[in-house]
C-alpha positions as CSV (number, residue, x, y, z in Angstrom):
1,M,-13.7,11.8,37.2
2,K,-15.5,11.5,34.0
3,V,-13.5,11.8,30.8
4,S,-15.2,14.3,28.2
5,P,-14.6,12.9,24.6
6,A,-13.9,16.9,23.5
7,N,-10.9,16.7,25.4
8,F,-8.7,14.9,23.0
9,T,-6.9,16.5,20.2
10,P,-8.6,16.0,16.5
11,I,-7.1,14.7,13.3
12,L,-9.1,16.5,11.0
13,N,-9.1,15.9,7.3
14,A,-11.7,17.9,6.1
15,I,-9.9,20.1,3.7
16,I,-10.0,18.8,0.0
17,P,-7.2,20.0,-2.5
18,K,-8.5,21.0,-5.8
19,M,-6.0,18.9,-7.6
20,V,-5.1,15.5,-6.2
21,T,-2.6,12.9,-7.5
22,R,-4.0,9.3,-8.4
23,R,-2.3,6.5,-9.8
24,I,-3.9,4.0,-12.6
25,T,-2.5,0.9,-13.6
26,Y,-2.9,-0.4,-17.2
27,R,-2.3,-3.9,-18.7
28,L,0.2,-3.6,-21.6
29,Y,-0.3,-6.2,-24.5
30,P,3.1,-6.0,-26.5
31,T,3.9,-8.0,-29.7
32,R,6.8,-10.4,-29.4
33,Q,9.0,-8.1,-31.3
34,Q,7.8,-5.3,-28.7
35,E,8.4,-7.5,-25.8
36,T,11.9,-8.3,-26.8
37,Q,12.4,-4.6,-26.7
38,L,10.8,-4.1,-23.2
39,H,12.9,-6.9,-21.8
40,W,16.2,-5.4,-23.5
41,A,15.5,-1.8,-21.6
42,R,14.6,-3.5,-18.4
43,R,18.0,-5.4,-18.3
44,M,19.7,-2.0,-19.7
45,H,18.2,-0.1,-16.4
46,C,19.1,-3.0,-14.4
47,C,22.8,-2.8,-15.5
48,L,22.7,0.9,-14.7
49,Y,21.3,0.4,-11.2
50,N,24.2,-2.1,-10.3
51,A,26.9,0.0,-12.1
52,A,25.6,2.9,-9.7
53,V,25.8,1.0,-6.5
54,A,29.3,-0.1,-7.6
55,N,30.3,3.1,-8.4
56,R,29.5,4.4,-5.1
57,K,30.5,1.6,-3.0
58,T,34.2,1.4,-4.5
59,Q,34.7,5.2,-4.4
60,Y,34.1,5.2,-0.6
61,Q,36.0,2.0,0.2
62,K,39.3,2.8,-2.0
63,F,39.0,6.7,-1.9
64,N,37.1,7.4,1.0
65,H,34.7,9.4,-1.3
66,S,30.9,9.6,-0.9
67,V,29.2,9.8,-4.2
68,D,26.0,11.5,-4.4
69,Y,23.2,11.6,-6.9
70,F,24.4,15.1,-8.7
71,E,27.6,13.4,-9.3
72,Q,26.4,10.3,-10.9
73,Q,23.7,12.5,-12.9
74,N,26.7,14.6,-14.2
75,S,28.6,11.8,-15.3
76,L,25.6,10.1,-17.5
77,P,26.9,12.0,-20.8
78,E,30.3,10.5,-20.4
79,F,29.1,7.0,-19.5
80,K,26.7,7.0,-22.5
81,E,30.2,7.7,-24.7
82,V,31.4,4.4,-23.2
83,W,28.3,2.2,-23.3
84,D,26.6,3.3,-26.7
85,E,23.6,1.1,-26.0
86,Y,22.2,3.6,-23.7
87,K,22.3,6.6,-26.4
88,K,18.9,5.0,-27.1
89,L,17.3,5.3,-23.8
90,G,16.0,8.8,-22.6
91,S,18.4,10.7,-20.2
92,Q,15.7,11.4,-18.0
93,T,14.7,7.3,-17.5
94,L,18.2,7.1,-16.6
95,Q,18.2,9.9,-14.2
96,A,15.1,8.0,-12.3
97,T,16.9,4.9,-12.0
98,L,19.9,6.4,-10.5
99,K,17.5,8.4,-8.2
100,R,16.1,4.7,-7.2
101,V,19.9,4.1,-6.1
102,D,20.0,7.4,-4.2
103,F,16.8,6.5,-2.5
104,A,18.1,3.2,-1.4
105,F,21.2,4.8,0.1
106,K,19.2,7.6,2.0
107,R,17.1,4.6,3.4
108,F,20.1,2.8,4.5
109,F,21.9,5.8,6.2
110,K,18.5,6.6,8.0
111,G,18.3,3.2,9.5
112,L,15.1,2.1,7.5
113,G,16.7,-0.5,5.2
114,K,19.6,-2.8,4.5
115,Y,22.6,-2.0,2.4
116,P,21.8,-1.6,-1.2
117,K,22.6,-4.8,-3.2
118,F,23.1,-5.6,-6.6
119,K,20.1,-6.7,-8.3
120,S,19.4,-9.8,-10.8
121,S,17.8,-8.9,-14.2
122,R,15.5,-11.5,-13.4
123,R,14.3,-9.8,-10.3
124,Y,14.4,-6.1,-11.4
125,S,10.9,-5.0,-12.1
126,G,11.1,-2.0,-14.4
127,W,11.9,1.6,-15.0
128,D,10.3,5.3,-14.7
129,Y,9.4,8.3,-17.0
130,P,9.4,11.3,-14.6
131,N,8.0,13.5,-17.5
132,K,6.1,13.4,-20.6
133,Q,8.7,14.1,-22.9
134,S,9.7,10.4,-23.5
135,W,6.0,8.9,-23.4
136,R,2.5,9.7,-24.5
137,I,-0.6,8.2,-23.8
138,T,-3.7,8.0,-26.3
139,T,-7.0,7.4,-24.4
140,N,-10.6,7.9,-24.1
141,N,-11.2,9.7,-20.6
142,G,-8.8,7.0,-19.0
143,V,-10.7,4.0,-20.6
144,N,-8.1,1.8,-22.7
145,G,-6.0,3.2,-25.4
146,Y,-2.4,3.3,-26.6
147,L,0.9,4.0,-24.9
148,N,3.8,5.3,-27.0
149,L,7.2,4.9,-25.7
150,R,9.4,7.4,-27.7
151,D,12.7,6.3,-26.8
152,L,12.0,2.8,-27.8
153,G,9.8,3.6,-30.7
154,I,7.2,1.6,-29.9
155,I,3.3,1.9,-29.5
156,L,1.8,-0.7,-26.9
157,Q,-2.1,-1.4,-26.7
158,I,-3.1,-0.8,-23.3
159,R,-6.4,-1.9,-21.3
160,G,-7.6,-0.6,-18.0
161,K,-10.0,2.1,-16.6
162,A,-9.7,5.1,-14.5
163,R,-12.3,6.0,-12.2
164,T,-11.1,9.7,-12.8
165,W,-8.9,11.0,-15.6
166,G,-6.7,14.0,-15.5
167,I,-3.6,15.4,-16.7
168,P,-0.9,12.5,-17.1
169,K,2.5,13.4,-15.5
170,T,4.6,10.1,-14.8
171,C,4.7,6.8,-16.0
172,T,6.2,3.5,-14.7
173,I,6.7,0.3,-16.7
174,F,7.2,-2.8,-14.8
175,W,7.3,-6.7,-15.1
176,R,5.1,-8.6,-12.8
177,S,4.0,-12.4,-13.0
178,N,5.0,-12.6,-16.7
179,K,2.8,-9.6,-17.6
180,W,3.6,-6.0,-18.6
181,Y,1.9,-3.0,-16.7
182,A,2.1,0.5,-17.1
183,S,1.4,2.5,-13.7
184,I,0.6,6.2,-14.6
185,T,-0.2,9.0,-12.2
186,V,-2.5,11.8,-13.1
187,E,-3.6,15.2,-11.7
188,C,-7.3,15.5,-11.5
189,C,-10.3,16.6,-9.0
190,P,-11.9,13.3,-8.0
191,G,-15.6,13.2,-6.6
192,R,-17.4,10.8,-5.0
193,Q,-21.2,10.7,-3.6
194,T,-21.9,10.1,0.1
195,G,-24.7,10.6,2.8
196,I,-25.2,12.8,5.8
197,G,-24.8,9.8,8.4
198,A,-22.1,9.1,10.7
199,I,-20.4,6.0,11.8
200,G,-18.0,4.3,13.9
201,L,-15.5,1.4,13.0
202,D,-13.6,-0.8,14.9
203,F,-11.1,-3.3,13.2
204,G,-10.2,-6.9,14.3
205,S,-9.1,-10.2,13.0
206,K,-12.2,-12.6,13.2
207,V,-14.6,-9.5,12.7
208,A,-13.0,-7.5,10.2
209,I,-15.2,-4.3,10.8
210,A,-17.6,-3.9,13.6
211,T,-19.7,-0.7,12.9
212,S,-21.5,1.5,15.6
213,D,-24.8,0.2,13.8
214,G,-24.3,-3.4,15.3
215,E,-23.3,-4.6,11.7
216,L,-20.5,-7.2,12.0
217,I,-18.4,-7.6,8.7
218,E,-16.7,-11.0,8.8
219,S,-13.3,-11.3,7.6
220,P,-13.0,-13.0,4.0
221,K,-10.0,-15.1,4.8
222,F,-8.6,-15.2,1.1
223,L,-5.3,-16.6,2.5
224,K,-6.6,-19.4,4.5
225,Q,-8.8,-20.5,1.6
226,S,-6.0,-21.1,-0.7
227,Q,-3.5,-22.3,2.0
228,E,-4.3,-25.8,1.1
229,K,-3.8,-25.2,-2.4
230,V,-0.2,-23.5,-1.8
231,T,1.0,-26.2,0.7
232,Q,0.3,-29.2,-1.9
233,L,2.3,-27.0,-4.5
234,S,5.0,-26.3,-2.0
235,K,5.6,-30.0,-1.4
236,R,5.7,-30.5,-5.2
237,L,8.4,-27.5,-5.5
238,R,10.5,-29.2,-2.9
239,R,10.7,-32.6,-5.1
240,K,12.2,-30.4,-8.0
241,R,15.8,-29.4,-8.7
242,K,16.0,-25.8,-7.0
243,P,18.6,-23.5,-8.3
244,E,21.6,-23.0,-6.5
245,K,23.6,-19.8,-6.5
246,R,26.5,-20.4,-9.5
247,K,26.1,-24.0,-9.2
248,V,23.0,-25.7,-10.4
249,K,20.2,-24.1,-12.5
250,A,16.4,-24.6,-11.5
251,S,14.7,-27.4,-13.4
252,R,11.9,-26.7,-16.0
253,R,9.3,-28.1,-13.9
254,W,10.6,-26.4,-10.5
255,K,9.9,-23.0,-12.6
256,K,6.6,-24.3,-14.0
257,C,5.4,-25.1,-10.2
258,Q,7.0,-21.9,-8.7
259,A,5.0,-19.9,-11.4
260,Q,1.8,-21.6,-9.9
261,I,2.4,-20.8,-6.7
262,N,2.8,-17.4,-7.7
263,K,-0.4,-17.4,-9.5
264,V,-2.4,-18.5,-6.5
265,K,-0.7,-16.1,-4.3
266,R,-1.1,-13.0,-6.7
267,K,-5.0,-14.1,-7.3
268,V,-5.2,-13.6,-3.1
269,A,-3.7,-10.4,-3.3
270,N,-6.2,-9.1,-6.0
271,Q,-9.1,-10.7,-4.1
272,R,-8.1,-9.1,-1.0
273,Q,-7.8,-5.5,-3.0
274,D,-10.9,-5.9,-4.8
275,W,-12.8,-6.8,-1.1
276,T,-11.0,-3.9,0.6
277,H,-12.2,-1.2,-2.1
278,K,-15.7,-2.3,-2.4
279,V,-16.0,-2.5,1.7
280,A,-14.5,1.2,1.9
281,A,-16.8,2.4,-1.0
282,Q,-20.0,0.9,0.9
283,M,-18.7,2.7,4.0
284,V,-18.1,6.0,2.7
285,G,-21.5,5.8,0.5
286,G,-23.8,6.8,3.2
287,N,-21.6,8.4,5.9
288,S,-19.8,11.7,5.5
289,L,-18.4,11.3,9.0
290,V,-16.2,8.1,10.0
291,A,-14.5,7.5,13.3
292,T,-12.1,5.0,14.3
293,E,-9.2,4.3,16.7
294,K,-5.6,4.8,15.9
295,L,-3.7,1.5,15.3
296,N,0.0,0.5,15.2
297,I,-0.3,-2.0,12.8
298,K,3.3,-2.5,12.7
299,G,3.4,-3.1,16.3
300,M,0.4,-5.4,16.2
301,T,1.9,-7.7,13.8
302,R,5.6,-7.9,15.4
303,K,7.0,-11.0,15.7
304,A,7.0,-12.7,19.3
305,K,9.9,-11.7,21.6
306,K,13.2,-14.3,21.7
307,G,12.4,-17.1,24.1
308,S,8.8,-16.8,23.9
309,K,6.7,-19.8,24.3
310,R,3.8,-18.6,22.5
311,K,5.6,-18.3,19.0
312,R,3.1,-20.4,17.0
313,Q,0.1,-18.4,18.5
314,K,1.5,-15.2,17.6
315,S,2.6,-16.0,14.3
316,G,-1.1,-17.6,13.3
317,L,-2.4,-14.0,15.0
318,N,-0.2,-12.0,12.8
319,R,-1.3,-13.9,9.6
320,N,-4.8,-13.5,10.4
321,L,-4.4,-9.7,11.0
322,L,-2.3,-9.4,7.7
323,D,-4.8,-11.5,5.9
324,V,-7.6,-8.8,6.7
325,A,-5.2,-6.0,5.5
326,I,-6.4,-3.7,8.4
327,G,-4.0,-0.8,7.3
328,M,-4.9,-1.0,3.5
329,L,-8.7,-0.9,4.6
330,R,-8.4,1.7,6.7
331,E,-6.4,4.0,4.1
332,S,-8.8,3.2,1.7
333,I,-11.8,4.3,3.6
334,K,-10.1,7.6,4.5
335,Y,-9.0,8.7,1.2
336,K,-12.7,8.0,0.1
337,V,-14.2,10.2,2.8
338,I,-11.9,13.1,2.1
339,E,-12.6,12.7,-1.7
340,A,-16.5,12.8,-1.1
341,G,-15.8,16.0,1.4
342,G,-16.4,14.3,4.5
343,V,-14.2,14.0,7.8
344,F,-12.0,11.0,9.0
345,L,-11.0,11.0,12.6
346,E,-8.7,8.7,14.6
347,A,-9.4,8.6,18.5
348,P,-6.1,8.1,20.5
349,T,-6.1,4.8,21.7
350,Q,-4.1,4.9,24.8
351,Q,-6.2,7.9,26.4
352,L,-9.6,7.1,25.0
353,K,-9.2,3.3,25.5
354,P,-12.4,2.3,23.6
355,T,-12.3,-1.4,24.1
356,Q,-12.7,-0.8,27.9
357,R,-14.7,2.3,28.0
358,C,-18.6,1.9,28.3
359,N,-20.4,4.0,25.8
360,N,-23.4,4.3,28.0
361,C,-21.8,5.8,31.0
362,W,-18.2,6.6,29.9
363,E,-16.8,4.6,32.7
364,L,-13.8,2.1,32.4
365,T,-14.3,-1.9,32.7
366,P,-11.1,-3.8,32.5
367,K,-11.3,-6.7,29.9
368,T,-9.2,-9.6,28.7
369,L,-9.1,-10.7,24.9
370,A,-11.4,-13.8,26.0
371,D,-14.4,-11.3,27.0
372,R,-16.0,-10.8,23.5
373,I,-19.2,-9.0,25.4
374,H,-19.1,-5.9,27.1
375,H,-20.7,-6.0,30.6
376,C,-20.4,-2.6,32.1
377,S,-19.8,-3.0,36.2
378,H,-21.2,0.7,36.7
379,C,-24.6,0.9,34.4
380,A,-24.8,-2.8,33.6
381,H,-24.8,-2.0,29.9
382,V,-24.6,-5.1,27.8
383,E,-23.1,-4.7,24.1
384,D,-20.8,-6.6,21.8
385,R,-17.3,-5.8,22.8
386,D,-16.5,-4.7,19.2
387,V,-19.7,-2.7,18.3
388,N,-19.3,-0.9,21.8
389,A,-15.8,0.0,21.0
390,A,-17.2,1.5,17.4
391,Q,-19.7,3.5,19.3
392,V,-17.2,5.0,21.8
393,C,-15.1,6.1,18.7
394,L,-18.2,7.8,17.3
395,T,-19.3,9.3,20.5
396,W,-15.9,10.9,21.0
397,A,-16.1,12.0,17.3
398,R,-19.5,14.0,17.7
399,G,-18.1,15.6,20.8
400,L,-15.3,16.8,19.6
401,E,-17.4,18.0,16.4
402,Q,-19.7,19.8,18.9
403,A,-16.6,21.3,20.5
404,Y,-15.2,22.5,17.6
405,A,-18.7,24.1,16.4
406,R,-18.8,26.0,19.7
407,R,-15.3,27.2,19.1
408,R,-16.3,28.6,15.6
409,V,-19.5,30.2,16.9
410,A,-17.2,31.9,19.4
411,H,-14.4,32.6,17.4
412,P,-15.6,33.1,13.7
413,Y,-12.3,34.4,12.5
């Protein structure tokens, strides 16, 4: 029995909200005095986080009482009377820190994370401003400007560029790789130019993207290019005096070498993110219909089973898959297509089986991972394995689109 592509349930994303939320990250350039205040605020929020975790833990262990967010929020005025330092900080920023604690405990009770632990001030990233009462940004359509943190009484110079500017809503100040950043969310109406074409995509590790037009986009392999440098720095790091908990402090050379490793890894992450957005913009620029298969990235990158003899092969495959960043690439293409007013469809992989199915006769031809060329045993069609899978996804999407159009004609209301 021939399988029709119109039998599958669609995932339509053609409706664009009028106002959407977008996040823009700016680099902060504080003076020495301002940087001292920022580090002080970060330590204060870290202490509040640890105090909230300790309060929940103690109340449950000794009094069998479960503390929720509202109870800790209502105790903030009394907490400020005991700790005068917190009077300088805004109440809503402190409430946002308590919400972080509440979110961590909710994840633990749902089985999505471990029990919340105390955080070191070195590893605590930053704090949030949930509304505009305690902060204000002055910028020219989102290009550079100044950020006023009213609770700290400082005005910071910021650099960055927003693709679409709108109404600022929230602000998050965080410290990463010895630099200060501000992540600001805005409500805006983004727009993007696109064409009338349609394209099918197949993601992989060796070939990052195979399109239905026959184009093969190779994986950039940023991590592999920098792996030798990371290995050399890691050897140096092992010769330095590392920190031991409550016993030995790290040497200055160890800290310097660790900072060099972090710099290399941060560069790899930035290169991957830049490449992802450029490729996504290229795909959306001429195609308003994008079809691909639904992938379980978490299952694909899962560790090898206990007792498996191919642990090294599986770890290498996982490293290659994560280096391509298939999930990030797919999400970038998805939201850009929706911004442009197009349609993004994900074919059900288990029912459609794009890798095994022939795009010419729509019959199944079993293959192994070693078979990189599609040879159809029914119609003798020959095509690259990944290109054929992308074409199958596009054929499925077009059949779904035609079925949807016929249904709209038969039932216009």
